[in-house]
C-alpha positions in Angstrom: 0.0 0.0 0.0 2.8 2.5 0.8 4.3 1.9 -2.6 1.1 2.7 -4.3 0.8 6.0 -2.2 4.2 6.8 -3.2 3.5 6.3 -6.8 0.5 8.5 -6.7 2.3 11.3 -4.9 5.1 11.0 -7.6 2.5 11.3 -10.4 0.9 14.4 -8.8 4.4 16.0 -8.4 5.3 15.2 -12.0 2.1 16.6 -13.3 2.8 20.0 -11.7 6.4 19.9 -13.2 5.1 19.2 -16.7 2.4 21.8 -16.3 4.8 24.7 -15.8 6.6 25.1 -19.0 3.4 24.9 -21.1 1.7 27.7 -19.2 3.7 30.6 -20.7 2.6 29.6 -24.3 -1.0 29.1 -23.1 -0.8 32.6 -21.5 0.4 34.1 -24.7 -2.3 32.7 -26.6 -4.9 34.0 -24.2 -3.2 37.4 -23.8 -2.4 36.9 -20.2 0.9 38.1 -18.5 3.2 35.2 -17.4 3.0 36.3 -13.8 -0.7 35.9 -13.8 -0.5 32.5 -15.4 1.8 31.0 -12.7 -0.9 31.8 -10.2 -2.8 28.9 -11.8 -0.2 26.4 -10.5 -0.6 27.9 -7.0 -4.3 27.6 -7.2 -4.1 24.0 -8.4 -1.7 23.2 -5.6 -3.9 24.8 -2.9 -7.0 23.1 -4.1 -5.2 19.7 -4.2 -4.0 20.2 -0.6 -7.4 21.1 0.6 -8.9 18.0 -1.1 -6.3 15.7 0.3 -6.9 17.1 3.9 -10.7 16.7 3.5 -10.4 13.1 2.2 -8.0 12.3 5.0 -10.4 13.8 7.5 -13.2 11.8 6.0 -11.3 8.5 6.2 -10.4 9.1 9.9 -14.0 10.2 10.8 -16.3 8.1 8.7 -20.0 9.0 8.6 -22.2 6.3 10.2 -25.2 5.4 8.3 -28.4 4.6 10.2 
């Protein structure tokens, strides 16, 4: 199970590294400054962190069905 979790974490990190270089051309096509485009990576990382916290909390405190 630990190897699977490691592999998933690796894929998430690799996804963020591959996303960075293509943001500048996408920003140029959309007419957005590169500084503003990099906020996308920050927003993605924060959303991912919040989802991970929520899913972990749900796993530790399951809802009991009646």
